[in-house]
N, C-alpha and C positions, 0 to 999 in steps of 0.2 A: 408451631414449627412444622416443616414439611419434608417430604422425601422428594428430591429433585434429581432428574436424569439429564446429564449434559451430553450433547453431541459435539464431537470434535474430530478434526483431522488427526492423523497419527504421527505427524512429524514431531521432532524434538521440541521445536518452538511452539507448535500448536498445543502440545501436551503441557508444556510449561504454562501457557496461557490458561488452559482449562483447569489445571491444578491450582493455579493462583486464584481463580474465581471460586473453585471448590473450597479452598481454605477459608476464604472470606465468608462464604455461605455457611460453612460448618461452624465458624466462630460465632454465628448467630443462632446456633442450636439446630440447624437443619442437617438432615442426612443427605448425602450426595453420592451418586454413582456415575461413572463415565462410560459412554459408548463411543468407541473409535470407529469412524466412518471413512472409507476410502472414496475420494472424489475423483472426478474426471482429470483434474490437474495433477493428482497424485499418480494416476495411471499412465499419463502421457509424459514421459520423462526424457525422450530423445529428440524432441522438437522444440525450437525456440518458442517461448510463450506468445510472442507477437504473431507467429505463424499459425498457432492454434486458433486464436481469435474467438474463443467461446466465452460469452458473458456468463458469469456464475460458475466458472469451471472449478473453483475451489469451494463452492457453497451448495450447488444444486442437490447433491445426494443428501447433504445434511438437512436441507429444507424439506426434502421428501420424508425423512425420518421424523421431523417436527410435525408435518401434516398428518402423518400416520399415527401420531401420538406415541411413537417409540421413545422419543425424548421430549423433555419439557422446555429446554432452552438450548441454544447453540452459542458457542463462543467463537468469534471470528476475528481475524485482523480486519479492521474496518475497510482498509483499502482493497480487500478481496471481495467485498460485498457490493453488488451492483447498485447503482443509484436508483434505478427504477424497481424498487422492492415490490414484489407481488402483494396484492391486497390481503392475502392469507397471513401475512407476517407483519411484525412491527419490531423496531429497535427499542427494547425496554430500557437499556442503559448503555452509555458510552463512558468507559472508565477514565480515570485520570490519565492523561496522555504522557507517554514516554517522549524522549527527544525525537522529533519528526524528521530530522535531517539525515542525509546520506553521509557515509564515511568512506574514505579512501584507505584500503588495506594493502599492505605490501610487506614482503620480507626485507627488501633492499632499499626502497625509495621512500623519501619523506613526504612527498605530496605530488599532486598532478603535474605541477610545473617542473619538477626534477626528473620526470621520466625521460629516458632518451628518445630520440627520433625513432618513430616506427615501433615503439614498445607495444607489447601484447597486453591488452586490457580486457578483462572479463566482465560482462554484464548481460543479463537476460532481458533487460528493459530498454525499449525504444526511447523512453523519456530520458534515461541516463545516457544512452548512446548519443542522442541528439545534442545534449548539452556538453558532453565530452568533445564531440567532433567540432562543436562551435568554438571551443577554446583551444583544442589541440587536434586540428584536422589530420595531422600526421599519424596519429595513433591507429593501431590495428585493433579493431573491436571484434572480440570472439564471443559467441553465445555461452552463457553460464547457467546451468540448471542444477537442481538438487537442493538438499537441505543445507543449513548453515555449515554443519560439520563437513559435508562433501565439498562445498565451495572452498572452505578454508584449507582443506586437505589438498585440493588441486593447486591452490596458490602456493602452499608450502612445498609441493612436489616440483614446482617450477614450470607448471603448465602456463602460468600467466606471470607477467611482471607486477601486476596489480589487479585488484578487483574492487568493485563498488558494491556496498551492502547498506542496508538500513541500520542506523545507529540503534534503533529500538530493540531489534532482535538480538544483536550482540550484547547490549546492556542487560537484557533480561536473562540471557543464558550465561552471562559472565565470561564471554569469549572476546575480550577486547584487546588481547595481546598484540595483534597485528594491525590495530587501528593506528594509522599514522597522521590522519588529517580528518577533522570534522569539517565537512564542506559547507561553507555559508549558503544559506537558502537563496541569496541573490546570485550565486555562482551556479548552483544546482538546485533548482526548485524541486521540493519533494513531491511524491504522489499525494493526491487528495486522500486525507484520512490516515496517512502514514503515522505509525506510532500509537494509534488508538485501538482499543479493543471494543467490539460491539457485541452486545448480548441480544440475541434475536429470539423472539417467542412467537407463538401463534397470536394473530390479531384477536383482541377481545378477551385474552386470558388474564383477567383482572387479578386473580389470586397470585399468579406467578409474577406479574408486573409489580404488584405491591411488595413482594418479597425481594425484588431486585432493585427497588427504588433507591436504596442507600448507595448503590454502586454508580449511579448516574452523576457525572461531574459536569457542572454547568459550563465551565470554561471549555472543556473538551467538546461538549455538545454544540456550543456556539461556533467554535472555530471549524470543526469538521462539517457542520451543517453548511457553513459558508462555502467551504471547499467542494463539497459534494453538489451544492447547487450550481456551482460553476461547471463541474464535470457533467452534470445532467443537461445543462444548457448546450454544452458542446457535443452531447450525444456520445461521450467517450466512456470506455471501460478502463480497467486498471492497466491494460497493456498498450495503450496508445500514448504518443508523445505529448502528453498534457501534464503540467505541473500546477500545484496549488498549495499555497502556504498562508494560512491566516493566523493573525495574532491579536490578542485583546490588548487595548491600550486605554485603560479606564473604562468608560462606557462605550468607547468606539472600537471598531474592529477594522484591522488593516488586512488587505489581501494582496499577495504577490502571486501572479499567475503567468503561465506561458503556454504557448502552442508552438511546436517546432517541427521542421522537416527532420526525418530520422537521420539524414546525412549531415545535419547541422548547418546547412547552407542558408537556412532562413529560420530565425528565432524571433517570435513575437512575444514581447513581455508587456504586461499591464499591471500597474500598481495603483490601488485606490483604497480609500477607507469610507466607512459608513456606520450607520446605527443598527441596521437590520441585517443579520447574517445572510438570510436567503436572498433578499433583494440585492445585496451587494454582489453575491456570487453570480446571480443571473445577469446583472448589469455588466459585470466584467466579462462574463462569457459572451454576451451579445457584442460587446466592443471588439473582442478578439476575433469573432466571426466576421465582423464588418471589415476589419483590418487585413483580412486574408486568411484567417484561420480556417474558414470553410473550404478553401481550395486545398490547403495542406491536409485537412482531415479526409477530404474526398480522395486524395492520392493514397493516403494510408489505408482507408477502407477498401479501395480498389486494388490494393496490393501492388501499387506502383512505386514501391520503395525497395531499397536494398537491405535485406536482413543481414545480421552479422554472419560472416562465413565461418564454417567449422575450421578449427585450427589444423 
């Protein structure tokens, strides 16, 4: 048995995730301590995430602690982890996946369709904004930052008519009271890796890798590897309007992916299945680029898009 030090962000959800992994490791006889690390994304709270545009904004400082051997492993929401992982690190485990879909939360309204004309919708994600605007161009989209409690509090205070959040975080924290609609993936394609936890270690740390092997879920590894291969092919981070949702169907894997303009005026969707997760993700990414995704992403990276305006 070993003594393991876990690096984690300090948000309520990040701590839930770190404690969840700690409990599983302790159940196997290990001793565990937790080090809370403040990341760039935690420090910049007054700017829309898409405007910050920093890859690894929720992981960089934690990886520095790993490299300096202040911690032995890091627990991340996989969707926060860049696809181009530095050679110093490896993903030792991807745990059993929570529901990867997005949810519609509101005090008053039952679903997206029932919102009145011009309703105020909160989201900090260009991916969600693009898909909302595609189906409801009349909605007024406002930026939404902060932890889960802060976002729900703003909703309850009447700052927004509705907000969109990830089902996984609300399920993990047991805060589902205001969930009115689980949005189908074909209506709002989730972020690559949404709902999955990644356990990151230093490359070549065989002892820690062996201790974590029991946490690695084959289905979660396959589906998220497919989604991340697509994201990597498109050159996207977690804050760009790219969606990817993979599902296992027997020995086959199906991928539903999209690239969209942030204003929702152009949405490219591609659905395909295959046998190899990585190849499938790359092929679908290549197809989306050929169909015009390259032009959309150039606009986004050139900041030629309308960010959500402050309420």
